[in-house]
Backbone atoms as SQL, in Angstrom:
CREATE TABLE atoms (id INTEGER PRIMARY KEY, chain TEXT, resi INTEGER, resn TEXT, atom TEXT, x REAL, y REAL, z REAL);
INSERT INTO atoms VALUES
  (1, 'A', 1, 'MET', 'N', 45.223, 1.955, -24.424),
  (2, 'A', 1, 'MET', 'CA', 44.314, 0.759, -24.537),
  (3, 'A', 1, 'MET', 'C', 44.079, 0.571, -25.982),
  (4, 'A', 2, 'LEU', 'N', 43.926, -0.773, -26.344),
  (5, 'A', 2, 'LEU', 'CA', 43.688, -1.135, -27.644),
  (6, 'A', 2, 'LEU', 'C', 42.255, -0.903, -28.182),
  (7, 'A', 3, 'THR', 'N', 42.217, -0.279, -29.346),
  (8, 'A', 3, 'THR', 'CA', 40.822, -0.001, -29.929),
  (9, 'A', 3, 'THR', 'C', 40.880, -0.915, -31.210),
  (10, 'A', 4, 'VAL', 'N', 39.646, -1.580, -31.272),
  (11, 'A', 4, 'VAL', 'CA', 39.568, -2.476, -32.491),
  (12, 'A', 4, 'VAL', 'C', 38.249, -2.158, -33.149),
  (13, 'A', 5, 'ASN', 'N', 38.189, -2.034, -34.562),
  (14, 'A', 5, 'ASN', 'CA', 36.837, -1.823, -35.247),
  (15, 'A', 5, 'ASN', 'C', 36.058, -3.146, -35.127),
  (16, 'A', 6, 'ILE', 'N', 34.714, -3.049, -35.378),
  (17, 'A', 6, 'ILE', 'CA', 33.748, -4.097, -35.266),
  (18, 'A', 6, 'ILE', 'C', 34.229, -5.287, -36.200),
  (19, 'A', 7, 'HIS', 'N', 34.650, -4.947, -37.398),
  (20, 'A', 7, 'HIS', 'CA', 34.903, -6.099, -38.275),
  (21, 'A', 7, 'HIS', 'C', 36.050, -6.859, -37.795),
  (22, 'A', 8, 'ASP', 'N', 37.154, -6.116, -37.526),
  (23, 'A', 8, 'ASP', 'CA', 38.323, -6.870, -36.815),
  (24, 'A', 8, 'ASP', 'C', 38.055, -7.604, -35.583),
  (25, 'A', 9, 'ALA', 'N', 37.145, -7.144, -34.738),
  (26, 'A', 9, 'ALA', 'CA', 36.883, -7.735, -33.510),
  (27, 'A', 9, 'ALA', 'C', 36.104, -9.105, -33.794),
  (28, 'A', 10, 'LYS', 'N', 35.271, -9.001, -34.890),
  (29, 'A', 10, 'LYS', 'CA', 34.526, -10.247, -35.170),
  (30, 'A', 10, 'LYS', 'C', 35.538, -11.334, -35.624),
  (31, 'A', 11, 'THR', 'N', 36.541, -10.899, -36.465),
  (32, 'A', 11, 'THR', 'CA', 37.451, -11.862, -36.993),
  (33, 'A', 11, 'THR', 'C', 38.401, -12.303, -35.907),
  (34, 'A', 12, 'GLN', 'N', 38.730, -11.496, -34.963),
  (35, 'A', 12, 'GLN', 'CA', 39.842, -11.850, -33.938),
  (36, 'A', 12, 'GLN', 'C', 39.036, -12.097, -32.545),
  (37, 'A', 13, 'LEU', 'N', 37.908, -12.320, -32.410),
  (38, 'A', 13, 'LEU', 'CA', 37.076, -12.319, -31.222),
  (39, 'A', 13, 'LEU', 'C', 37.729, -13.207, -30.116),
  (40, 'A', 14, 'SER', 'N', 37.954, -14.273, -30.483),
  (41, 'A', 14, 'SER', 'CA', 38.704, -15.361, -29.597),
  (42, 'A', 14, 'SER', 'C', 39.964, -14.963, -28.910),
  (43, 'A', 15, 'ARG', 'N', 40.763, -14.528, -29.801),
  (44, 'A', 15, 'ARG', 'CA', 42.047, -14.033, -29.234),
  (45, 'A', 15, 'ARG', 'C', 41.978, -12.651, -28.477),
  (46, 'A', 16, 'LEU', 'N', 40.972, -11.648, -28.906),
  (47, 'A', 16, 'LEU', 'CA', 40.671, -10.575, -28.118),
  (48, 'A', 16, 'LEU', 'C', 40.054, -10.913, -26.726),
  (49, 'A', 17, 'VAL', 'N', 39.220, -11.803, -26.689),
  (50, 'A', 17, 'VAL', 'CA', 38.511, -12.298, -25.368),
  (51, 'A', 17, 'VAL', 'C', 39.514, -12.901, -24.511),
  (52, 'A', 18, 'GLU', 'N', 40.382, -13.715, -25.140),
  (53, 'A', 18, 'GLU', 'CA', 41.473, -14.387, -24.235),
  (54, 'A', 18, 'GLU', 'C', 42.344, -13.205, -23.584),
  (55, 'A', 19, 'GLN', 'N', 42.893, -12.373, -24.494),
  (56, 'A', 19, 'GLN', 'CA', 43.590, -11.257, -23.895),
  (57, 'A', 19, 'GLN', 'C', 42.961, -10.407, -22.852),
  (58, 'A', 20, 'ALA', 'N', 41.607, -10.084, -23.019),
  (59, 'A', 20, 'ALA', 'CA', 40.907, -9.350, -22.048),
  (60, 'A', 20, 'ALA', 'C', 40.838, -10.222, -20.751),
  (61, 'A', 21, 'ALA', 'N', 40.614, -11.342, -20.843),
  (62, 'A', 21, 'ALA', 'CA', 40.442, -12.295, -19.667),
  (63, 'A', 21, 'ALA', 'C', 41.839, -12.271, -18.985),
  (64, 'A', 22, 'GLN', 'N', 42.867, -12.029, -19.612),
  (65, 'A', 22, 'GLN', 'CA', 44.187, -11.971, -18.966),
  (66, 'A', 22, 'GLN', 'C', 44.451, -10.536, -18.389),
  (67, 'A', 23, 'GLY', 'N', 43.588, -9.630, -18.584),
  (68, 'A', 23, 'GLY', 'CA', 43.718, -8.336, -17.941),
  (69, 'A', 23, 'GLY', 'C', 43.959, -7.239, -18.975),
  (70, 'A', 24, 'GLU', 'N', 43.863, -7.439, -20.257),
  (71, 'A', 24, 'GLU', 'CA', 44.228, -6.435, -21.375),
  (72, 'A', 24, 'GLU', 'C', 42.815, -6.055, -21.966),
  (73, 'A', 25, 'ALA', 'N', 42.187, -5.071, -21.251),
  (74, 'A', 25, 'ALA', 'CA', 41.047, -4.693, -21.774),
  (75, 'A', 25, 'ALA', 'C', 41.103, -3.967, -23.178),
  (76, 'A', 26, 'PHE', 'N', 39.960, -3.914, -23.872),
  (77, 'A', 26, 'PHE', 'CA', 39.991, -3.184, -25.268),
  (78, 'A', 26, 'PHE', 'C', 38.722, -2.588, -25.533),
  (79, 'A', 27, 'ILE', 'N', 38.668, -1.733, -26.498),
  (80, 'A', 27, 'ILE', 'CA', 37.491, -1.102, -26.868),
  (81, 'A', 27, 'ILE', 'C', 37.126, -1.409, -28.403),
  (82, 'A', 28, 'ILE', 'N', 35.828, -1.604, -28.527),
  (83, 'A', 28, 'ILE', 'CA', 35.258, -1.923, -29.826),
  (84, 'A', 28, 'ILE', 'C', 34.645, -0.616, -30.405),
  (85, 'A', 29, 'ALA', 'N', 35.154, -0.177, -31.558),
  (86, 'A', 29, 'ALA', 'CA', 34.798, 1.056, -32.186),
  (87, 'A', 29, 'ALA', 'C', 33.934, 0.682, -33.505),
  (88, 'A', 30, 'LYS', 'N', 32.975, 1.639, -33.813),
  (89, 'A', 30, 'LYS', 'CA', 32.306, 1.578, -35.151),
  (90, 'A', 30, 'LYS', 'C', 32.488, 2.884, -35.859),
  (91, 'A', 31, 'ALA', 'N', 33.015, 2.662, -37.063),
  (92, 'A', 31, 'ALA', 'CA', 33.315, 3.866, -37.736),
  (93, 'A', 31, 'ALA', 'C', 34.334, 4.757, -37.128),
  (94, 'A', 32, 'GLY', 'N', 35.171, 4.253, -36.284),
  (95, 'A', 32, 'GLY', 'CA', 35.988, 5.114, -35.341),
  (96, 'A', 32, 'GLY', 'C', 35.531, 5.608, -34.240),
  (97, 'A', 33, 'LYS', 'N', 34.184, 5.499, -33.926),
  (98, 'A', 33, 'LYS', 'CA', 33.566, 6.027, -32.696),
  (99, 'A', 33, 'LYS', 'C', 33.563, 4.832, -31.798),
  (100, 'A', 34, 'PRO', 'N', 34.169, 5.033, -30.494),
  (101, 'A', 34, 'PRO', 'CA', 34.232, 4.075, -29.540),
  (102, 'A', 34, 'PRO', 'C', 32.777, 3.556, -29.034),
  (103, 'A', 35, 'MET', 'N', 32.475, 2.238, -29.150),
  (104, 'A', 35, 'MET', 'CA', 31.111, 1.694, -28.675),
  (105, 'A', 35, 'MET', 'C', 31.009, 1.141, -27.280),
  (106, 'A', 36, 'VAL', 'N', 31.887, 0.256, -27.075),
  (107, 'A', 36, 'VAL', 'CA', 31.952, -0.660, -25.946),
  (108, 'A', 36, 'VAL', 'C', 33.348, -0.818, -25.405),
  (109, 'A', 37, 'LYS', 'N', 33.476, -1.116, -24.148),
  (110, 'A', 37, 'LYS', 'CA', 34.766, -1.539, -23.598),
  (111, 'A', 37, 'LYS', 'C', 34.603, -2.864, -23.063),
  (112, 'A', 38, 'VAL', 'N', 35.558, -3.833, -23.434),
  (113, 'A', 38, 'VAL', 'CA', 35.595, -5.220, -22.982),
  (114, 'A', 38, 'VAL', 'C', 36.655, -5.375, -21.818),
  (115, 'A', 39, 'ILE', 'N', 36.178, -5.634, -20.689),
  (116, 'A', 39, 'ILE', 'CA', 37.101, -5.828, -19.486),
  (117, 'A', 39, 'ILE', 'C', 36.972, -7.070, -18.892),
  (118, 'A', 40, 'PRO', 'N', 37.910, -7.752, -18.261),
  (119, 'A', 40, 'PRO', 'CA', 37.751, -8.855, -17.629),
  (120, 'A', 40, 'PRO', 'C', 36.922, -8.980, -16.393),
  (121, 'A', 41, 'LEU', 'N', 36.166, -9.947, -16.065),
  (122, 'A', 41, 'LEU', 'CA', 35.336, -10.085, -14.847),
  (123, 'A', 41, 'LEU', 'C', 36.298, -10.485, -13.567),
  (124, 'A', 42, 'ASP', 'N', 36.049, -9.850, -12.491),
  (125, 'A', 42, 'ASP', 'CA', 36.593, -10.376, -11.360),
  (126, 'A', 42, 'ASP', 'C', 36.407, -11.670, -10.991),
  (127, 'A', 43, 'LYS', 'N', 37.343, -12.432, -10.325),
  (128, 'A', 43, 'LYS', 'CA', 36.983, -13.825, -10.024),
  (129, 'A', 43, 'LYS', 'C', 35.689, -14.029, -9.151),
  (130, 'A', 44, 'ALA', 'N', 35.517, -12.986, -8.404),
  (131, 'A', 44, 'ALA', 'CA', 34.300, -12.994, -7.548),
  (132, 'A', 44, 'ALA', 'C', 32.922, -12.949, -8.321),
  (133, 'A', 45, 'GLU', 'N', 33.053, -12.437, -9.580),
  (134, 'A', 45, 'GLU', 'CA', 31.818, -12.265, -10.393),
  (135, 'A', 45, 'GLU', 'C', 31.568, -13.505, -11.196),
  (136, 'A', 46, 'VAL', 'N', 32.553, -14.284, -11.380),
  (137, 'A', 46, 'VAL', 'CA', 32.421, -15.700, -12.147),
  (138, 'A', 46, 'VAL', 'C', 31.976, -16.696, -11.097),
  (139, 'A', 47, 'SER', 'N', 30.837, -17.237, -11.276),
  (140, 'A', 47, 'SER', 'CA', 30.200, -18.259, -10.509),
  (141, 'A', 47, 'SER', 'C', 30.120, -19.490, -11.133),
  (142, 'A', 48, 'SER', 'N', 30.041, -20.609, -10.296),
  (143, 'A', 48, 'SER', 'CA', 29.881, -21.856, -10.924),
  (144, 'A', 48, 'SER', 'C', 28.258, -22.161, -10.709),
  (145, 'A', 49, 'ARG', 'N', 27.655, -22.880, -11.707),
  (146, 'A', 49, 'ARG', 'CA', 26.272, -23.137, -11.509),
  (147, 'A', 49, 'ARG', 'C', 26.029, -24.456, -10.772),
  (148, 'A', 50, 'LEU', 'N', 26.997, -25.174, -10.603),
  (149, 'A', 50, 'LEU', 'CA', 26.942, -26.464, -9.913),
  (150, 'A', 50, 'LEU', 'C', 26.497, -26.290, -8.385),
  (151, 'A', 51, 'GLY', 'N', 25.466, -26.832, -8.255),
  (152, 'A', 51, 'GLY', 'CA', 25.098, -26.738, -6.655),
  (153, 'A', 51, 'GLY', 'C', 24.366, -25.517, -6.260),
  (154, 'A', 52, 'PHE', 'N', 23.944, -24.663, -7.295),
  (155, 'A', 52, 'PHE', 'CA', 23.373, -23.335, -7.022),
  (156, 'A', 52, 'PHE', 'C', 22.207, -23.316, -6.315),
  (157, 'A', 53, 'MET', 'N', 21.344, -24.467, -6.230),
  (158, 'A', 53, 'MET', 'CA', 20.065, -24.563, -5.644),
  (159, 'A', 53, 'MET', 'C', 20.212, -25.448, -4.409),
  (160, 'A', 54, 'THR', 'N', 21.376, -25.656, -3.885),
  (161, 'A', 54, 'THR', 'CA', 21.597, -26.560, -2.825),
  (162, 'A', 54, 'THR', 'C', 20.632, -26.171, -1.527),
  (163, 'A', 55, 'GLY', 'N', 19.806, -27.038, -1.032),
  (164, 'A', 55, 'GLY', 'CA', 19.045, -26.687, 0.179),
  (165, 'A', 55, 'GLY', 'C', 17.726, -25.991, -0.174),
  (166, 'A', 56, 'GLU', 'N', 17.459, -25.713, -1.347),
  (167, 'A', 56, 'GLU', 'CA', 16.294, -24.887, -1.787),
  (168, 'A', 56, 'GLU', 'C', 15.100, -25.815, -1.996),
  (169, 'A', 57, 'PHE', 'N', 15.242, -27.139, -2.085),
  (170, 'A', 57, 'PHE', 'CA', 13.895, -27.964, -2.242),
  (171, 'A', 57, 'PHE', 'C', 14.471, -29.415, -1.820),
  (172, 'A', 58, 'HIS', 'N', 13.377, -30.178, -1.578),
  (173, 'A', 58, 'HIS', 'CA', 13.710, -31.592, -1.270),
  (174, 'A', 58, 'HIS', 'C', 12.987, -32.482, -2.210),
  (175, 'A', 59, 'VAL', 'N', 13.822, -33.554, -2.650),
  (176, 'A', 59, 'VAL', 'CA', 13.301, -34.634, -3.532),
  (177, 'A', 59, 'VAL', 'C', 12.909, -35.799, -2.758),
  (178, 'A', 60, 'PRO', 'N', 11.650, -36.231, -2.662),
  (179, 'A', 60, 'PRO', 'CA', 11.250, -37.458, -1.868),
  (180, 'A', 60, 'PRO', 'C', 11.989, -38.711, -2.449),
  (181, 'A', 61, 'ASP', 'N', 12.228, -39.507, -1.340),
  (182, 'A', 61, 'ASP', 'CA', 12.844, -40.869, -1.714),
  (183, 'A', 61, 'ASP', 'C', 12.181, -41.633, -2.793),
  (184, 'A', 62, 'ASP', 'N', 10.854, -41.417, -2.710),
  (185, 'A', 62, 'ASP', 'CA', 9.963, -42.334, -3.678),
  (186, 'A', 62, 'ASP', 'C', 9.639, -41.461, -4.996),
  (187, 'A', 63, 'PHE', 'N', 10.195, -40.453, -5.244),
  (188, 'A', 63, 'PHE', 'CA', 9.829, -39.614, -6.471),
  (189, 'A', 63, 'PHE', 'C', 9.686, -40.365, -7.736),
  (190, 'A', 64, 'ASP', 'N', 10.434, -41.345, -7.872),
  (191, 'A', 64, 'ASP', 'CA', 10.138, -42.300, -9.178),
  (192, 'A', 64, 'ASP', 'C', 8.980, -43.217, -9.127),
  (193, 'A', 65, 'GLN', 'N', 8.203, -43.194, -7.931),
  (194, 'A', 65, 'GLN', 'CA', 7.168, -44.016, -7.900),
  (195, 'A', 65, 'GLN', 'C', 5.888, -43.216, -7.789),
  (196, 'A', 66, 'MET', 'N', 6.026, -41.861, -7.635),
  (197, 'A', 66, 'MET', 'CA', 4.813, -41.043, -7.481),
  (198, 'A', 66, 'MET', 'C', 3.940, -41.137, -8.680),
  (199, 'A', 67, 'ALA', 'N', 2.676, -41.280, -8.345),
  (200, 'A', 67, 'ALA', 'CA', 1.571, -41.483, -9.449),
  (201, 'A', 67, 'ALA', 'C', 1.807, -42.549, -10.271),
  (202, 'A', 68, 'GLY', 'N', 2.475, -43.523, -9.860),
  (203, 'A', 68, 'GLY', 'CA', 2.665, -44.825, -10.728),
  (204, 'A', 68, 'GLY', 'C', 1.416, -45.439, -11.175),
  (205, 'A', 69, 'THR', 'N', 0.365, -45.511, -10.145),
  (206, 'A', 69, 'THR', 'CA', -0.800, -46.074, -10.491),
  (207, 'A', 69, 'THR', 'C', -1.601, -45.357, -11.658),
  (208, 'A', 70, 'GLU', 'N', -1.645, -44.103, -11.420),
  (209, 'A', 70, 'GLU', 'CA', -2.304, -43.338, -12.388),
  (210, 'A', 70, 'GLU', 'C', -1.557, -43.440, -13.820),
  (211, 'A', 71, 'ILE', 'N', -0.332, -43.436, -13.894),
  (212, 'A', 71, 'ILE', 'CA', 0.448, -43.489, -15.045),
  (213, 'A', 71, 'ILE', 'C', 0.150, -44.686, -15.616),
  (214, 'A', 72, 'GLU', 'N', 0.191, -45.844, -14.859),
  (215, 'A', 72, 'GLU', 'CA', -0.187, -47.156, -15.380),
  (216, 'A', 72, 'GLU', 'C', -1.593, -47.220, -16.076),
  (217, 'A', 73, 'GLY', 'N', -2.424, -46.585, -15.368),
  (218, 'A', 73, 'GLY', 'CA', -3.768, -46.507, -15.863),
  (219, 'A', 73, 'GLY', 'C', -4.034, -45.877, -17.283),
  (220, 'A', 74, 'LEU', 'N', -3.250, -44.749, -17.299),
  (221, 'A', 74, 'LEU', 'CA', -3.199, -44.068, -18.497),
  (222, 'A', 74, 'LEU', 'C', -2.731, -44.748, -19.796),
  (223, 'A', 75, 'PHE', 'N', -1.576, -45.612, -19.467),
  (224, 'A', 75, 'PHE', 'CA', -0.909, -46.451, -20.463),
  (225, 'A', 75, 'PHE', 'C', -2.019, -47.639, -20.966),
  (226, 'A', 76, 'GLU', 'N', -2.730, -48.067, -19.937),
  (227, 'A', 76, 'GLU', 'CA', -3.533, -49.211, -20.249),
  (228, 'A', 76, 'GLU', 'C', -4.901, -48.836, -20.600),
  (229, 'A', 77, 'GLY', 'N', -5.248, -47.442, -20.662),
  (230, 'A', 77, 'GLY', 'CA', -6.539, -46.902, -21.174),
  (231, 'A', 77, 'GLY', 'C', -7.536, -47.015, -20.231),
  (232, 'A', 78, 'LYS', 'N', -7.257, -47.323, -19.011),
  (233, 'A', 78, 'LYS', 'CA', -8.292, -47.253, -17.968),
  (234, 'A', 78, 'LYS', 'C', -8.678, -45.819, -17.509),
  (235, 'A', 79, 'ILE', 'N', -7.833, -45.016, -17.701),
  (236, 'A', 79, 'ILE', 'CA', -8.012, -43.528, -17.200),
  (237, 'A', 79, 'ILE', 'C', -8.015, -42.737, -18.489),
  (238, 'A', 80, 'ALA', 'N', -9.139, -41.881, -18.651),
  (239, 'A', 80, 'ALA', 'CA', -9.103, -41.025, -19.901),
  (240, 'A', 80, 'ALA', 'C', -8.594, -39.746, -19.590);
């Protein structure tokens, strides 16, 4: 397994991460001492944020009209 020192990892991070994503894990070392291992995520661990709260709440059909009178009064200075 490839071992890379921190300085080289910083300068080559994009390439190293791409290789890790393709299955080539690597170790980052500091002063020759291994510190962390970078491994690819399983496809099951990678989730999409789109629609993550589907069904968790309901937006009323008139949400853009809610408190309209109060907001109008605030703009007109009728409500302090």
